[in-house]
C-alpha positions in Angstrom: 90.2 121.9 108.7 89.8 118.5 110.6 92.6 117.2 113.1 92.9 113.7 114.2 95.2 112.0 116.8 97.2 109.3 115.0 100.0 107.0 116.1 103.4 107.1 114.0 105.8 103.9 115.1 104.5 104.0 119.1 104.0 107.7 118.9 101.5 109.7 118.6 101.3 112.7 116.3 98.2 115.5 115.6 97.6 116.0 112.1 94.9 118.0 110.0 94.0 117.9 106.9 91.0 120.1 105.0 87.6 119.0 104.7 88.3 117.2 101.0 91.9 115.6 101.3 92.8 112.4 102.8 96.9 113.3 103.3 97.1 114.2 106.5 99.7 117.1 107.2 102.4 116.4 110.9 101.4 119.0 112.8 104.5 119.2 115.0 107.3 118.2 112.4 106.0 121.0 109.7 106.2 123.3 112.3 109.6 122.6 113.0 110.9 122.1 109.2 109.2 125.7 108.6 111.1 127.4 111.5 108.7 130.1 112.5 108.9 130.5 116.1 105.2 131.9 116.1 103.8 128.7 115.1 104.4 126.3 117.9 101.9 124.1 119.1 101.5 122.1 122.2 101.8 118.3 122.9 98.8 117.1 122.2 95.1 117.6 120.7 93.6 119.1 123.8 95.9 121.4 124.9 95.6 122.9 121.5 92.0 123.4 121.5 92.9 125.1 125.0 95.0 127.4 123.2 91.4 128.3 121.3 91.5 130.5 117.9 94.6 131.1 118.1 95.2 127.7 117.8 93.2 127.6 114.3 95.1 130.6 113.0 98.1 129.4 113.7 96.8 126.1 112.4 95.9 127.7 109.0 98.7 129.7 108.3 100.9 126.4 108.7 98.7 124.0 106.4 99.0 127.2 103.3 103.2 127.2 104.0 103.2 123.2 104.1 104.7 122.6 101.0 106.9 119.6 101.3 104.9 116.3 100.3 107.2 114.2 103.2 105.8 116.2 105.5 102.1 114.3 104.7 101.1 111.0 105.2 97.8 108.9 104.6 96.0 105.9 106.7 98.6 103.6 105.3 101.3 105.1 107.2 99.2 105.3 111.0 96.7 103.9 113.2 94.2 106.2 114.3 93.4 106.9 117.8 90.4 108.9 119.3 91.4 112.6 118.5 91.3 113.4 122.1 92.2 110.4 123.7 92.0 110.8 127.2 89.2 113.0 127.7 89.6 115.6 131.0 86.1 115.0 132.3 83.4 112.5 131.6 81.9 113.2 128.7 78.3 114.6 128.4 75.8 112.1 126.6 72.1 113.6 125.9 69.5 110.6 126.6 66.6 110.1 124.2 66.8 112.9 121.9 64.8 111.9 118.9 61.5 110.6 119.5 61.6 107.6 117.3 64.1 106.4 119.8 62.1 107.3 123.8 59.3 105.6 121.7 61.2 102.5 120.8 62.5 102.1 123.9 59.8 102.7 125.8 56.3 104.4 124.2 55.3 108.2 123.5 55.3 109.1 127.4 58.9 108.6 127.2 59.6 111.6 125.1 61.5 114.0 127.4 60.0 117.6 128.0 63.6 118.6 129.4 67.0 117.5 128.5 68.2 114.2 130.1 71.9 113.7 130.8 74.2 111.0 131.8 78.3 110.5 131.4 80.7 107.7 130.2 84.1 107.8 131.8 87.3 108.7 130.3 88.5 105.0 130.1 85.6 104.3 127.6 87.3 106.5 124.8 88.8 104.5 121.9 89.7 105.4 118.4 88.4 104.3 114.7 89.5 100.9 113.5 90.1 100.0 117.0 87.7 96.6 118.6 85.6 97.3 121.3 85.9 94.9 124.0 83.1 92.5 123.8 83.2 92.4 128.1 81.7 88.3 128.1 80.7 87.5 131.3 79.9 91.1 132.0 76.9 91.6 129.2 75.0 89.5 127.2 72.9 92.5 125.7 76.1 94.9 124.1 74.2 97.5 122.0 75.4 100.5 119.4 74.0 104.1 120.1 75.6 106.0 116.2 75.8 109.9 117.4 77.1 113.4 116.5 79.0 114.5 119.2 80.1 118.3 119.8 83.4 119.3 120.7 83.6 122.6 123.4 86.4 125.2 122.6 86.0 127.9 125.1 85.1 128.7 128.8 81.5 129.1 129.3 78.9 129.3 132.2 75.2 130.4 131.4 75.7 130.3 127.5 72.3 131.5 125.8 71.4 130.0 123.3 71.7 132.5 120.6 75.4 132.5 121.6 76.2 129.1 121.9 77.6 127.6 118.9 80.0 130.3 119.6 81.7 127.9 122.1 82.0 125.2 119.9 85.2 123.6 118.5 84.0 121.5 116.0 82.2 117.8 115.9 83.0 114.2 115.5 81.3 111.1 115.9 80.8 108.2 118.9 79.6 105.4 119.3 77.8 105.1 122.7 78.0 101.4 123.2 75.8 100.3 126.4 75.4 97.2 128.1 71.6 97.3 128.2 71.6 94.7 130.6 73.1 96.5 133.3 71.1 99.5 132.3 68.1 97.5 133.7 70.0 95.4 136.9 71.3 98.4 138.0 68.2 101.1 137.2 71.3 104.0 136.2 73.5 104.9 133.1 76.8 105.2 134.4 77.5 101.2 134.7 75.8 100.3 131.5 77.4 103.1 129.7 81.3 103.2 130.4 82.7 99.5 130.0 86.0 99.7 128.8 86.4 100.6 125.3 82.3 101.3 124.9 82.6 105.1 123.5 84.6 104.8 120.4 85.5 108.4 119.2 86.5 110.4 115.6 88.2 109.2 113.3 88.7 113.2 113.2 87.5 116.8 114.4 86.0 118.7 112.2 86.5 122.3 112.8 83.1 124.0 112.8 83.9 126.1 110.1 83.1 123.3 108.2 79.8 122.9 109.4 77.3 125.6 109.4 74.4 124.1 111.3 74.7 121.1 113.6 71.0 120.6 113.1 71.0 119.5 109.5 73.4 116.6 109.5 72.6 112.7 108.1 73.5 110.2 110.1 73.8 106.7 109.5 74.6 103.1 111.1 75.3 100.0 109.7 76.3 96.5 111.6 77.6 94.3 109.1 76.5 96.5 106.4 73.2 96.6 107.5 71.6 100.1 107.8 70.1 99.8 111.3 69.8 104.0 112.2 68.9 106.3 109.5 68.0 109.8 110.5 68.8 113.7 110.5 69.8 115.8 113.4 67.1 117.9 112.0 64.8 115.5 114.3 66.9 116.4 117.2 64.0 117.1 120.3 66.8 119.7 122.1 69.2 120.9 118.9 73.0 121.9 119.6 72.5 125.4 121.0 69.6 124.2 123.8 72.2 121.2 124.6 75.0 123.5 125.6 72.7 126.0 127.6 71.3 123.9 129.3 74.8 122.0 130.3 76.2 125.3 131.3 73.5 126.4 133.0 75.1 125.9 136.6 78.2 124.3 135.3 81.6 125.7 133.8 82.3 124.0 130.0 85.8 124.1 129.2 87.7 123.7 125.5 87.8 119.8 125.6 84.6 118.6 127.0 82.7 116.6 124.8 78.5 116.7 124.5 77.2 113.7 122.7 74.0 114.4 120.9 71.6 111.2 121.3 70.7 108.3 118.9 68.1 108.1 116.7 65.8 105.3 116.2 67.3 101.7 115.4 69.0 100.2 118.1 69.5 96.7 118.7 67.1 96.6 121.7 64.8 98.3 119.8 64.2 95.2 117.3 61.7 92.3 117.9 63.7 90.3 118.8 66.3 92.7 119.4 70.0 92.1 117.7 72.8 93.0 120.1 76.5 93.2 119.1 78.3 89.9 118.9 81.7 89.4 118.5 82.9 89.6 115.4 80.8 92.4 114.2 81.4 95.4 112.3 79.6 98.8 113.1 80.0 101.6 110.6 78.6 105.6 111.7 78.6 108.1 109.4 77.8 111.4 109.6 77.4 114.0 107.2 80.4 116.2 106.5 82.6 114.4 109.4 83.1 111.2 108.1 82.9 107.5 109.3 83.9 106.1 112.6 84.3 102.1 112.0 84.8 99.9 115.3 84.5 95.8 115.5 83.6 94.0 118.6 86.3 92.0 119.8 
């Protein structure tokens, strides 16, 4: 199943669909129409994820029962929001998780021996087909980073690698938009990674049941139709299970927490001369089995 948050007539709605369908079921409207008291859902997708496996069980039952075409909508009927429009916490981000990316921004000496983490604040999050602010006057070096993101599904601390995928709800796509000049100036990551609108996310969250191995997914980023990044998550230095284990070692992970797993080689800064984003540019990030996240620069 895939889940999304969309806006219909100015109101946020939770929708769901099977992996291969483009028609989306209006979750709350369908539950109301069926009239089964056991099929009630919280108001937001974040709260639904926090319900745990009971949410997936109810959602599956609802989807199988919904046979009224008026309860399904298509992209022509709504505007995309981020699946979780306002995360409860900062987004955890893994840095330099592909060796070639570490090398393009430095040398082989920059390939990390341990998971490297930073974060993006919740106000960075925007949805599919939403314009990324160009932040003129703040940065001249806006860059893209296409990434697979993990959405946590249940609370855990000191999670073993062998059990890590049991704590996953699903997967989505993130563009870790970065102001490279701010990174260099301030000698840290938070400011350059946390500009408003610098974390496009979506378009959907695909439930983990649809993705057997998150470490075997093709990933590609295009800017204005030109392929800039093309790799596979099999090239991770630290696979998803290890990332979850490391992050949770002394920190509790909770349902709805989001972990961006790092970007492959091919970022704008890695070119000579650099290819930073400009107003009007379009960025498309495709991850196998999830879809394509598209955003333009304001």
